[in-house]
C-alpha positions, 0 to 999 in steps of 0.5 A, a space after each residue: 726674027 726676034 727669036 732668031 736674034 735671041 739665039 744669035 745673042 746667046 751663041 755670041 755670049 757662049 763664045 765670049 764666056 768660053 774665051 780665056 783671058 790673058 790674066 788667067 794664063 799669065 804667071 807671076 803677074 805682079 812682078 815689077 817690069 822696071 826693077 829687079 826683085 829678090 825673093 828669099 826662101 825660108 831656110 827652114 824650107 830646106 828638105 831635112 833627110 828622113 829615115 828610108 831616104 836613099 843617098 848617093 855618096 862618093 868619096 874621091 881622092 887622088 889615089 884610084 885604088 883608095 877610091 875603090 875601097 871607099 866606094 861601093 862601085 866605081 861603075 855604079 854611076 854613068 852620066 851622074 845618075 844610077 842606071 835604074 831604080 833598083 841600083 838606087 837601093 843596091 848601091 845607094 845608102 839607105 838611112 836606117 830608122 836610127 838616122 844612120 848610113 853605113 859607109 865602107 870602112 868609115 862606118 856609121 854616120 848620122 845624117 837624120 834631120 840634116 839637109 844635103 849640104 849639112 850631110 855632106 859636111 858631116 861625111 867630109 869631117 868623118 872621111 878626113 879621119 881616114 883620108 887626106 883632103 878627100 872630096 865628098 859628093 852627096 846626092 838625094 836619090 829617092 826624090 819622087 814627086 807626082 803632078 796631077 790634075 790639069 797638066 798636059 802630062 800627069 804622072 810620077 816623076 824623079 828629081 835628080 837635083 837636090 832642089 825642085 820648085 813647084 814651077 819646075 815640076 809643072 814645067 816637067 809635066 808639060 805645063 798647065 792646060 787651058 782648063 787649069 786654074 793657075 790660082 789654085 795649085 795644091 801641094 800635098 806633103 806627107 809628114 810623120 804626123 799627117 799630110 800638110 797642105 799648101 795652096 799656091 797662086 802661081 799668078 802671085 809673086 809671093 809664092 816665091 817665098 812660100 814654104 810650099 814653093 820648094 818641093 820635098 820628096 813624095 810631094 803631090 802637086 795638084 792643079 785644080 780645073 777652072 770653075 768654068 771647065 765643065 761649061 766650056 766642055 759643053 759649049 760645042 753641044 750647046 752651040 750645036 743645039 742652039 744652031 739647030 733651034 735657030 735653023 728650025 725657027 728660020 725654016 718655020 718663019 720661011 714657011 709662014 
């Protein structure tokens, strides 16, 4: 009976170890519940345009005929996005190695190392040399990112907004699984001088002002597994083994 009791205690202990606590699955745990808090992102964290980025640029006036002259194709966009990835490179504007885009009639405009709003201002200023009170729209088309590790739908995704943060990226990937460690998120960012790595703790409110919180094109988000994942995965096998042992002990005791 002592052996049987020991087996029962071990099984209960294994069950307890396999349980996931509320603190392991709760985001931003230390945000106060009783007052509003403001977290400001570092202005330097805004993405600066680089060579080979692809921009959508549209210049609009009150004259439809003029619009046709200043835009590659009025039919290239439906519902605010390009029809497919090939359209991005055929009808978008690729920033060359000198940092320029070549717009119809307007010509070359340098947008390297500018964020989207700054690029829009530069293009607007240049457009006013040809047009009266134009409206300029600029979007970044080549915003790809990857989400890997302990998420429900890992893969490469496209972002058609000018901004994206790590929590939005994880949400699009179906959220973190029960085996994912919300305190150990890695953002890998390729740069001209190598890869930059940020480690984020999604349970800590301070990530809202971290330079790795807002994602850049080609970033990779990796959600690390909990240290107990392998243990949890083996619990059914261990439970079956211990149950078999306890059954065998019980039979032997009955035989005796």
